[in-house]
MARTORZA-312161 format. One line per field, with one value per residue (C-alpha): residue in one letter; x, y, z. Coordinates in steps of 0.02 Angstrom, whole numbers, plus 50000, padded with zeros to 5 digits. Example, Ala and Ser with C-alpha at 12.3 -4.5 7.8 and 13.67 -1.06 7.14 Angstrom:
! MARTORZA-312161
lodren = [A, S]
c1 = [50615, 50684]
c2 = [49775, 49947]
c3 = [50390, 50357]
This chain:
! MARTORZA-312161
lodren = [M, K, I, G, L, F, A, D, P, H, Y, C, T, R, E, T, A, G, G, R, Y, Y, K, K, S, L, D, K, I, R, Q, V, L, E, L, F, E, K, E, G, C, E, L, V, I, C, L, G, D, V, I, D, V, D, K, T, R, E, L, E, R, D, N, L, V, A, V, S, R, V, L, D, E, A, R, S, D, L, I, V, V, M, G, N, H, D, G, F, C, F, T, P, E, D, F, Y, S, T, I, G, K, K, Y, M, P, R, T, I, K, A, G, D, K, S, L, I, F, L, D, A, N, Y, F, K, S, G, I, Q, Y, S, P, G, D, S, D, W, T, D, C, Y, V, P, C, L, D, E, L, K, K, E, L, D, S, A, Q, G, D, C, Y, L, F, M, H, Q, N, A, D, P, D, I, C, E, S, H, L, I, Y, N, H, R, E, L, R, E, L, V, R, D, S, G, K, V, R, A, V, I, Q, G, H, F, H, A, G, N, R, S, V, H, D, G, A, D, Y, I, T, I, P, A, M, C, E, N, E, A, S, H, L, I, I, E, I]
c1 = [50000, 50063, 50012, 50022, 50034, 50036, 50017, 49980, 49892, 49827, 49706, 49619, 49579, 49728, 49869, 50032, 50109, 50295, 50332, 50152, 50059, 49885, 49788, 49905, 49864, 49710, 49814, 49952, 49826, 49767, 49947, 49986, 49821, 49863, 50038, 49970, 49852, 49994, 50100, 49961, 49930, 49789, 49767, 49791, 49816, 49813, 49898, 49803, 49794, 49682, 49632, 49693, 49601, 49513, 49420, 49252, 49180, 49082, 49242, 49323, 49177, 49183, 49370, 49344, 49209, 49327, 49463, 49336, 49284, 49465, 49490, 49337, 49441, 49549, 49522, 49584, 49526, 49565, 49584, 49601, 49680, 49630, 49769, 49773, 49709, 49565, 49525, 49534, 49399, 49286, 49231, 49276, 49093, 49073, 49239, 49205, 49024, 49079, 49226, 49125, 49161, 49343, 49329, 49488, 49479, 49571, 49655, 49662, 49723, 49824, 49855, 49947, 50002, 49916, 49896, 49855, 49791, 49817, 49726, 49835, 49709, 49701, 49778, 49888, 49742, 49650, 49525, 49494, 49525, 49371, 49333, 49415, 49564, 49735, 49876, 49958, 50106, 49997, 49954, 49932, 49881, 49761, 49735, 49908, 49857, 49738, 49881, 49986, 49847, 49838, 50025, 50029, 49894, 49961, 50019, 50137, 50219, 50133, 50133, 50076, 50002, 49963, 49973, 50083, 50256, 50342, 50515, 50637, 50747, 50611, 50598, 50503, 50360, 50299, 50304, 50156, 50165, 50181, 50304, 50425, 50290, 50235, 50414, 50433, 50281, 50353, 50521, 50450, 50331, 50468, 50331, 50321, 50414, 50372, 50288, 50230, 50184, 50155, 50147, 50333, 50337, 50520, 50500, 50622, 50675, 50764, 50776, 50749, 50757, 50737, 50582, 50580, 50508, 50456, 50387, 50317, 50361, 50212, 50122, 50085, 50271, 50342, 50299, 50173, 50271, 50217, 50276, 50243, 50275, 50248, 50209]
c2 = [50000, 50174, 50312, 50501, 50607, 50791, 50889, 51059, 51160, 51281, 51358, 51517, 51693, 51776, 51824, 51770, 51744, 51711, 51587, 51529, 51571, 51517, 51563, 51472, 51303, 51268, 51276, 51172, 51037, 51033, 51015, 50867, 50780, 50793, 50726, 50582, 50535, 50536, 50429, 50303, 50327, 50216, 50311, 50494, 50543, 50720, 50723, 50867, 51053, 51066, 51241, 51373, 51478, 51624, 51781, 51696, 51521, 51552, 51587, 51430, 51326, 51411, 51375, 51191, 51178, 51259, 51131, 50991, 51041, 51031, 50863, 50799, 50813, 50666, 50514, 50391, 50351, 50491, 50500, 50657, 50651, 50794, 50907, 51019, 51172, 51070, 51014, 51194, 51243, 51090, 50938, 50778, 50750, 50926, 50921, 50759, 50799, 50964, 50896, 50751, 50566, 50569, 50494, 50434, 50246, 50162, 50034, 49991, 49823, 49812, 49627, 49574, 49753, 49868, 50056, 50120, 50297, 50384, 50535, 50644, 50785, 50755, 50843, 50737, 50738, 50629, 50765, 50784, 50952, 51058, 51222, 51369, 51270, 51329, 51240, 51145, 51094, 50980, 50829, 50646, 50481, 50389, 50202, 50142, 49973, 49959, 50000, 49863, 49737, 49789, 49774, 49607, 49536, 49609, 49478, 49587, 49758, 49905, 50091, 50224, 50391, 50543, 50731, 50762, 50691, 50546, 50574, 50620, 50713, 50847, 50985, 50937, 51060, 50961, 50789, 50695, 50682, 50492, 50484, 50373, 50244, 50245, 50219, 50075, 49991, 50021, 49948, 49799, 49750, 49739, 49761, 49950, 50003, 50188, 50320, 50461, 50630, 50815, 50960, 51005, 51122, 51104, 50917, 50783, 50604, 50488, 50304, 50237, 50052, 50003, 50110, 50263, 50421, 50534, 50710, 50790, 50976, 51092, 51129, 51307, 51347, 51244, 51231, 51089, 50980, 50798, 50619, 50462, 50292, 50117, 49977]
c3 = [50000, 49955, 50076, 50054, 50210, 50255, 50417, 50491, 50355, 50490, 50367, 50426, 50366, 50450, 50333, 50418, 50589, 50600, 50461, 50443, 50284, 50330, 50174, 50055, 50129, 50023, 49865, 49945, 49992, 49811, 49752, 49864, 49824, 49639, 49674, 49778, 49637, 49509, 49625, 49645, 49831, 49893, 50056, 50107, 50288, 50358, 50528, 50604, 50636, 50485, 50538, 50659, 50785, 50698, 50752, 50777, 50794, 50634, 50538, 50608, 50547, 50376, 50367, 50408, 50275, 50148, 50186, 50179, 50003, 49946, 50032, 49941, 49782, 49840, 49729, 49860, 50036, 50156, 50346, 50452, 50624, 50738, 50798, 50951, 50857, 50788, 50966, 51030, 50903, 50893, 50988, 50894, 50851, 50783, 50692, 50600, 50562, 50485, 50387, 50320, 50297, 50351, 50525, 50608, 50636, 50776, 50664, 50479, 50419, 50258, 50237, 50393, 50429, 50555, 50540, 50715, 50745, 50913, 50984, 51095, 51117, 51304, 51451, 51563, 51685, 51559, 51514, 51328, 51243, 51213, 51121, 51208, 51275, 51220, 51312, 51169, 51278, 51386, 51278, 51320, 51241, 51359, 51371, 51321, 51388, 51240, 51122, 51204, 51173, 50990, 50968, 51058, 50944, 50781, 50657, 50556, 50550, 50636, 50598, 50722, 50669, 50778, 50776, 50929, 50956, 51044, 50968, 51110, 50985, 50974, 51104, 51261, 51234, 51082, 51164, 51236, 51425, 51419, 51274, 51370, 51404, 51223, 51161, 51283, 51205, 51032, 51084, 51176, 51037, 50906, 50776, 50752, 50596, 50607, 50716, 50601, 50674, 50640, 50764, 50765, 50617, 50571, 50549, 50603, 50573, 50694, 50741, 50917, 50961, 50779, 50743, 50631, 50711, 50568, 50593, 50435, 50415, 50431, 50268, 50324, 50335, 50193, 50009, 49996, 50117, 50117, 50137, 50035, 50113, 50048, 50169]
C-alpha cells in the first residue's frame, strides 16, 4: 500500500504569523492531492491542525468547510487526524460531522500490517481538549494498555500515526506527556516500523530502538510539504 501524508495546514483567514502562511494552505493541499494521485497513493492521511484559531467560531467553521471541500477532491481514501488546534475549536463529534466522511479509525488492516491511529488531544489529567482550550504543551495519549493489546495481537508490522510527538529528539514542549511509556511499548513490541507525526513544524526524522520516528514539516510553513510511504 502506498500512503500520502501531510500535516499542519493551519488554514484560517489571517494572513501570516511568524513563518506561517495560513491562506496558502488550500492551494498546497490541492497540490499534494494531485501529486498523491499521480504517485498512485491508495490512502491519504492528514495528521492534524487542519485549521487554526480564527476571530470567531463562525469563521472557524467556515474554514473547516473550505478545507473539507478541497479534501473531497481526493480520489483515494482519506483519513484526518485531529490536531490540538482542531480540538481547541471543535469537539471531535462537531469536527468530523463538519469535515465530512473522514473519520479517524482506531486501526486499519492492510494485509497482515496494522495502521494504528492515536489521539493525543488530552491533558495529562485525562480530560479531553474542548473548544476554548489553548495549552498545546499539555498533551497525552490515554489508554496505552489498549495500544499494548493491539501490538501484542498484531500479526505483522505496525505503523503508528498521531498529531503530537513521541520522538525524544524533538523539544520537550511538543512531546506527549507519556512519550516514554509509548516508546517502551514500541520497543518491547518489536513490531512497530514507524511512528509518524506532525505538530513540530520544522519536521524531524530519527531512529529509536529500531523504529523510525518521522515528523512531517508543517504545510503552512513549507511549500506543499508531504511524505509518501509504501508499506
